[in-house]
N, C-alpha and C positions, 0 to 999 in steps of 0.2 A: 651715798657713795655711788659713783658711776661704774656700772659693771660691764660696760661695753669693752670689747677687746681693743687693745692698743695696737695700731698699725705702725709698722716700722717705715719711716720715711726713707725713700731711696735717695742716695747722695746724688748731687749734680753730675759727678764723674760717672756714676753708674748709668744715669739717664743718658748722658752723652755717648757712652759706649754702646748702649742699646740702639740709639738713633743711628750711630755709625754702622752698626751691623745691618740695620734695616736698609740704610742707603746702599751698603755693599750688595745686599740681596737684590734690591731693585735694579741697580746698575748692571749686575751680572745677568739677571733675567732679561733685561731689555736688550743687552748685547746678544744673547743667545737667540731671542726671538727675532731680532733684526737679521741675524745670520740665517735663521729658518726661512724668513720671507725671501731673502736673496736666493737661497737654495731652491725654494718652490718656484721661483720665476725663471730658473735656468733650465737648460735641457738635461742637466744631470739628475733632476728630481724625477723620481719614479723608477729608477734603476735599482733593482734588488738582486745583486749578484752575491755569490758565495754564501756566507752564513746568514746574511740579511734575508735573502730569499728563502733560505731553509727555515729560519725561525718563523717567518710570515706564513709559509705553507704549513708548517707544523701547527701553528696556532689555529689555522682554519680546520685542519684535520681534527684537532681537539674539540672544536665547537660542533663539528658535524658527525664525528665518529665516536664520540664518548670521551669522558674525562680520564678514564683509566688507560685506554689505548691497548696496543698489542706489542710494540717493539721495545727492546731494551734501550736505555738512555746512553748513547755514546757522548752526546753533548749535554750540558747542564740543563735541567728542565725548568728552572726558575723563570727565566725570561719568556719563553714561549707560552707558559701557562698564564703568566700575567697578561700577555698579549691576548690570549684567548678570553680572559675575563673582560678586557676592554671591548673585544668584539661582541661578547654577550651583552654588554651594557649599551651597545648601539654604535660603537665606533665603526665607520664604514670604510675608512682608509687608514694608512699609517701616519696621518698627520697628527691625530690625537695622541698616540704614544710619544711622538717627537716633542709635542708641546709639554707633556708631562715630564719628559726627560730634561727639558730646559729648566723646569721648576726644580727638579732634583739636582741638576748641576748648579743652579744658583744657591740652593740650600747647602750644598757641599762646600762652596766657597766660604759661607758663614761658619761652617763647622771647622774649616781650616783655620780661620781667624781665631775662633774661640780656643782651638787646641794650641795655637801659637801663643795665645795670651798667657798660657800656663808657663811659658818659657821666657817671655820678654815683655816689654812694655806695650801699652795699647796701640801706640802709633805704628810700631814695627809689626805687631800682630795684624793690624789692618793692612799693612803693606804686603804681608804674606798672603792674606786673603785676596788682595788686589792682584797679586801674581797668579793666584789660582783662578780668579775670574778671567784674567787675560791669557791663560795658558791655551794656546791654539789647539793642541791635541785634545784637551778636555772638551772644549767647545765642539770640535769636530765629532767626537764620540757622542755628545748630546744630540747631534743632528743625524746620527746614523742609527739604523734599526738593528742595534746590537745591545747586548746586556751590560756593556762596560759602564754606562752612565749609572745604572741602578747599582751595580757592584761598587762603584766609586762612592756613591752615597752611603751605602752600608758600611764600607770600610772607614769613611770619614767619621761616621757616628761612633764606630768602634774605637778609633784612635782617640777621639775626644774623650770618650769614657775612660780610657786607660790613663790619660794625662790629667783628668780632673781629680778632685778629692773624694769621689764617690767610693773608692776602694776603702777609705778610712771610715766614712760615715755609715755606709750600707754595704758591707763587703759581700754578703751572700746575694743580695739583690743585684748588685753590680755584676757579680760573676755570672748569675743566671742570664741577665740581659746580654752580657758579652757573649755567652754561649749561643743564645738565640741569633745574634748577629753573625757569629761565625758559621752557624748552621745555614743561614740564608745565603751567605757568600759561597759556601761550599756547594750549595745546590746550583749555583751559577758556574763555579769552577772548583773542582775538588781540592785544589791546592789551598783553598781557603782555610783548611784545618791547620795550616802552618801558623795561623794567627794565634794559636795557643801559645806560641813562643813569646810575643810581646805581652800577652795577658799574664803569663807566668812571671815575667820580669817585673811588670807593674805590681802584681800582688806581692811578690817577694820583697821588693824594695820598700813597700809600705807596711807589710804585716809580718815579715819574716818567713823563712822556708816552711815551717810547720803549718802555719795558717794559710800560706799560699797554696799548699797542696790541696787543702779543702776547696779553695776558690777554683783551682784548675779542675778538680773533680766535678764540681757543680757545673762549671762551664762546659766541660766535655759531655756530661750527661744531657744538658740542654741542647747542645749542638747535634748530638746523635738523635735526640728526640725529634728535632726538626726534620732530619733526614730519614727517620724511621718509616714514614709512609712510602718512600721510594724503595727502601729495602723490602718491605712487605709486598709491594706491587711486583717487584722483580721475582721474588720467591713464588708468589701466587701464579705468575705467568710462566714459570718454569725457566727463567733466565739465570738463576743462581743467586748467591748472596752478594748482590751489587748494592753498596750503600748509596752511591751517587751516580757515578758513570764507570765505564770500563775502558777509558781512553788512555790509561797510564802506559801500557806497553807500546801502543801505537805512537804516542808522543815521544816516548823514550827512543824509539827507532828513528823517527824523523830527526831528532836532535843529536843522536849518537851513532846512527848506523853507518854503513860504509860510504854512503854518499852525502853525509851530513856536512853542512856548511856553516852552521851556527844560526841560520835563519830558517824559516819554514820552507819546506820543499813540497811541490805539487806532484812529484813524480809518481808516488803511490796513488794519489787521487786520480791522476790521468789513467794509470794502469787499471784502476777499478771502475772507471766510468763506463757508461753505455748500457748498463743493465738495470739501472735504478729507475723506479717509477715514483709517482707522487706519494705512494704509501710509505716509502722508505724515508721521506722527510721526517716522519715521526721519530724522535729520538736522535736524529742525525745519523741514522744507520747507513745511509748511502755513502758516508765517508769514513766508515770504520775500518776499511782495508780488508774486510773478509772476502770481497769479490776478487781482489788481487791474489789472496791466498788460494782461493778456489781455482783460479786460472793457472797459477804457477805450480801448484802441488796436487790439485784435485781433492783437497780436504775441505769438508764442510764443518767448520768449527763453531762452537758456541761462543757467546761474547767473551766469557772469561778465558776460554781456551785461545781465542784469537789474541787477546791482550798478552797472555803468556807467550804465545808464539812470536809476537813482535818483540817482546822484551828479551827473549832468548837470543834472537838475532842481533839485537842491539848489544847485549852483553858479550856475545861472541865477537863482535867487531871491536869492542873496547878491550877485551882481554887479549885478542890477537895482536893489537897494536896499542899497548898502554901509553906509550909516549904521545901518539896522536890523540888519544882520548884526553890526556891531561892538557895538551895544547888547545884542544877544542874547548875544554872547560874554561881555560884562561881566556880564549878568544871571546866566548860568550859573556864572560864577566866583564871584559872591556867593552863589548858592544852594548851591554845593558846600561852603562853610564856614559856612553858617548853622545855627543850633541846630535849626531845624525840619526834619523829614524830608520829602522829596518822595516820596510813596508810589507804587511801581509795583505792589506786591502788597498784601496785607492790611495795614491800619493797625496798627502796633505798640500804640498806645494802646487800640485795640479788643480786641486779643488779651489784653492785660494786664487789661482790665476783665473778660474772660471767665474767665481762669485764674489771675490774680494777677500780681504783679510778676515781671519777668524780669531786672531790673538793680538795682543799688544805689540806695537812695533818694537823691534830690537830685543825685548825682554819676554816675548810670548812663546819662545821655544825652549827646548830642554837645555840648551847650552848655558843660559844664565841660571836657570833653576838648579841645574845639576851642580854648577860651581858653588853657588850660595848654599845649597842644601848640604853638600858634602862638607863644606867649611863649618856650617852650623853643627853638624854631627861631631866634627872634631872638637869644636869649642865646648860642646855640651857633653862630652864623653864621660865625665865623672859625675854628672848630675843625674838625678832619678829620671827626669824627663828625657834627657839625652840618651840614656840607656834604653828606654822604651822606644824612642824613635829609631834607634839603631836596630833594635830587635824587629820592629815592624818593617824597616827597610830590608833586613835580611830575609824575612818571611816572604816579601814580595820579589826579591831578587833571586832567591834560591830556585824557584821553578824555571826561570829563564836559563840559569846555568845547567840545571838538570835536563831541560828539554831543548828549547830554542828561544831566540829573541825575536819579538815582533813589536810593532807599535802599540798593539792592544795590551800586551803584557806589561810593557814599560810604563804605560799610563799609571798602573797601580804602584810602581816604585816611586813615581813622582809625588805621590801623596805625602808620605813622611818627609820627603825632601822639601816640599813646599812649606810644611810646618817648621822645619829647621831653618828655612830662610829668615824667619823672624829674628831669632837670636843672632844669626850671622849679620843681618843688617844693623842690629843694635850694636854689635861689636865694632862694625866698620864706622858707625856714627861716633862711638866713643873714641875710636882711634883718631878720627878727624878733629874731635873737640879737644882732646888732650894728648897730642902726639908725644909729649915728654914721658908720659907714663908707659908708653909702649916701646921706648927706645931700647930697653933691655931685652924685649921680646921680638925685636924687629927681624932678627935672623930666622928664628923658627917660624914666625908668621909668614915671612917671605917664602921660605922653603915650602911650607904647606900650601900657600896660594899657588906657587909655581907648579907643584906636583899635581894639585887638583885641577888646575886649568889645563895643564898638558894632558891629563887623563881624559878630561871631558872633551877637549877640542882637538884631540889627535885626529888626523884625516883618515879615519877608518872607513867611513861611509861618505865619500865625497859627493857633493851635489853635482848632478849631471844635467846640464842645461838642455842638451839635445833630447835626452830621455823624457825630461819634463815636458818639452814641447810636443813630443810624440804622444805621450799619454794624454795631454790636453786635447789634442785633435781627435784621438781615439775615443775618449769619453764623450766629447761633444758629438762626434759622429754617431756613436751608439745611442745617445740620448735623442738626437734628431730622428734616428731610425725608429726608435720606440714610438715617437709621436707621429710617425707617418710622413715626415718631411724628407722624402727620399732624395730629391736633388741636393738639398742642403747637406744631408748625411753623406752623400757621395763626395761632395766637395771637401768636407772636413776629413773624411777617411782618405781621400786622395792625397791630402797634404802629408799623410803618414808615409806614403809610398814614393814620395819625391826622392830622387837619387841622393841629394845632399842630406836629407833626413836619414835615409837608410845607411849612408856611409858613416854617419856619426854614432850609430847604435852598436853597442858591444855584443853583437850576435854570437861571436865566437867564444865568449867567456861568460855570458850571462844567460841563464835559463829564463829569468824573468823577462829579459828583452826579447828572447825568441818567443816566449809565450804571448807577449803583447802583440808582436807582429802577427803571430798566428791568429790572435783575436781579431785583428783588423781584416785579415784575409777571410776569416769566418764571417764577419759582418758583410764583406763584399759578396760572399757566396749567398748570404741571405737576401741581399738586395737583388742579385741576379735572379734568384729563384722567385722573388716577389714579382719581378718583371717578366717572368716566363723564360728567361735565358738560362736554362738548366745546364747547358754545356759550359757557359762562362762561370757559373757557380761551381761546377765540378772542377774546372781548372784552378780556381782560386783555392779550393780545399786541397787539391793535390799538391799545390805549392806549400800550403800551410803544413801538410804532413811531412814535407821534407825538413821542416824546422822542428816539429815535435811529433816524431813518428809514434810515440807511445800514447798520444792523446786519443783515447778511445771515443770520446765524445765527437771529436772532429772526424774520426774514421767512420763512425756510424752515420753522420750526416753525409760523408763522402759516398757511402754505399747508397744512400737515399738518392743523391743527385746522379749517381751513375745509372740507377734504374730510370730516373726521370729523363735522362738524356739518351735513352734508348741503348744502353749497354748492359743488358740483363746478365750476361755471363760474367762480366767483370764485377757487377754488383753481388752476384752469388759468391764469387771468389773472395770479395771483401767480407762477406758474412762468415765464410769459413775461417778467415784470418781472425775475426772477432770471436769466433767460437759459438755462434748461434745459427739457427736454421733460417733459410730464406723466408719461412713463414712469418718470422718476427718482422722482417723488413716489409713483407706484404701488408701486415697490419699497420705499420707506420705509414705506408703509402695510402691506405684507406683513410687514416686520420687526415692526411694532406687533402684527399679528395673531399672529405666532409667539410673541412675548413673552406675549400673553394666553393662548395655548394652554398654555404652560408653567405658567401660574398656574391652569389649568383654568377660565378665564373664557371659555367657548365663545361666549356671546352677543357679548361684546366683540370676540372674534376674527372672528366672522362679520360684524359691523358694519364692522370695519376692512377686510376683504376686499371687502365690498360697496362701500365708499367708494373703494377702489382701482379697482374696475371702473367705477364712475361717472366717475372722472377719466380712466381709460384702459382701455377694454374690451379692448384687445389685450395687456394685461400678462399675459404667460405665467405668471409665478409666482403671481399672484393667482388666475387661472383654475384652475390645477392644485391649489393648496392648498385652495381652496374646494371643488373637486370631491371631493378626498379626504376633506375634513372632513365633507361631506354623506354620503358613503358610510359613513364610520366611525360616523355617528349613525343609520344605517339609513334615511335619507331618500332612498329610491331614485328616486322620481318627480322630485324636485328635481334630483338628480344627473343623471338622464337628460336633463332639459330643459337643464341647463347644458352638458352634453356636446354636445348637438345645436347649441347656439349657438356653441360654441367653433370649429366648422368655419368659420363666417363671420367670425371675428375675427382672421384672419391668424395663427392658431396653427400652428406648423410641423407638417407631416404626420407627422414622426417622433414628436412629442409626442402627437399625436392617436392614433397607433397604439399608443404605449406606454400611454396612459390608457384605451384602449378596454376596455369591460367584457368579462369572459369570456362566452362564448355561453350557458353554463348559467346564469350569474348574470343575463344579459340576459333569458333566457326566464323565470326566476323573477320578475324585476322586472315583466315584462309580465303574467304571470299574477296577480301581486299587485295 
């Protein structure tokens, strides 16, 4: 008798489904890598602004300063720590993480198709996966140095797990794995704990409330276990019991404070800028709002105290005007499902103008996905899978209503809607095949379609052609400036300042438009300073500050250029406005001089050091560097005169003794 195990032969349909999924993965990966090649060849490549630059700087701090670090986590630590691992493994640029993100994005499209297969036929499930592969915002996030691609992959795996039959076959193992995924997502964004809601719905629908409570308990324990090292770290460093981050109160204020618009506002960021150094990249601490609290109230708060401070002001604003608060919640709910994107980072339309399309034509935006997905949720509302999808969508949409709406946040809401596109497409196909069966339901179906389409396609975020053109030239100009192509950068940035372009910008009602124009003027100031035209750069920044007077970063650079353009008294007055001593500006000018020395621009270096001494003659670094530079150039008389003046400038005696010329050298100088 043959004792060999009998192997179950896979059916042709199963093999065909597996081949289709492989083809979907390959096509999705190829499309993302093609987009990455186009991006790498454009002037946009290499720009790390906002959170991208912060994550990259944070990852380098981890690799050089230790894995534990010092600062509390205002932003989720998952992504920068994974970047640090790649750096330790030999990644020399951010190209490697972008390639990995393309692979994760392609795998996520397969998970969307597999999740959709639990709700509809294979053809429609593949169509849902195809929509995910061609979703332009998902591709764009895969090509951005942000954690959204990684979080999307974790969430896709979690959603597939809830829709599969693993809850019935291995309930405890499924709950534990789901908890680990929730913990991972929460280390990227604390609102990931809301994924407990779809897990509870999935477990209850399959096993009943009593057994579901066990699954939820297991999942919660595993999620907390993933976050436990962060909690222990914060306690050990004296930052308090912070499980993941301390951004709750700050985000609540941005989304619900007196100046909230429903989108992300940079007002507090600008008010707190100017005092951060590279060390505050760790944890994202330079954007936690504590600098703004210190300047406005004089209070130095702990991380948890600052979160409570911001939340108290948000709550005060909401209770003072509850009607406005309710309208704002409703407005954010509408924005979260609208076809227009609320941009926090660079405009996707601008990027596509620069490097070509990133999504499928006509169906690669949220407009189609939103309509089909919401219809799918309505059609599946009584099914087990439909309830899980609705719970997942609620978990992803609730943070936007609580805080604010951005393109990055809305990407996560698109995931359950993409899965729901499968049953929606299947229902549309059935309607087209057998219209007689739908005649009795024509009225409710038409009403639902009209309502959903109107909800998604309402002109809440209209497309602005002029602003898109402006942003395109701004981004291209900044990219060319980074690569050292100054004449080309001047030409692109000059297009932004043409009268017809400026006339079309909504500068009177849009803070983002004013901020973009301020950015152009800031870039022109940088070009002027690079060419040695400090007065021209100062004029550009003065004009920028008329648009965004609270922008401390621009005001700091303005103080620098005032000093370099021989206006030391005005530079000191700007320092007083910013709330720091002229010595800080003097040290910044020394950095400018050191950069000029590395470029062998000795005249510019000497000019910067002279400006530093005009602002603050007691600046030790400026005195010492200028003294050494004069000696290196053989200008003995000038060096001797500077050294004699240093004694009356409160320079420490140890420094004077260290810099004292050798006796023989002093005698030679005297004879000369």
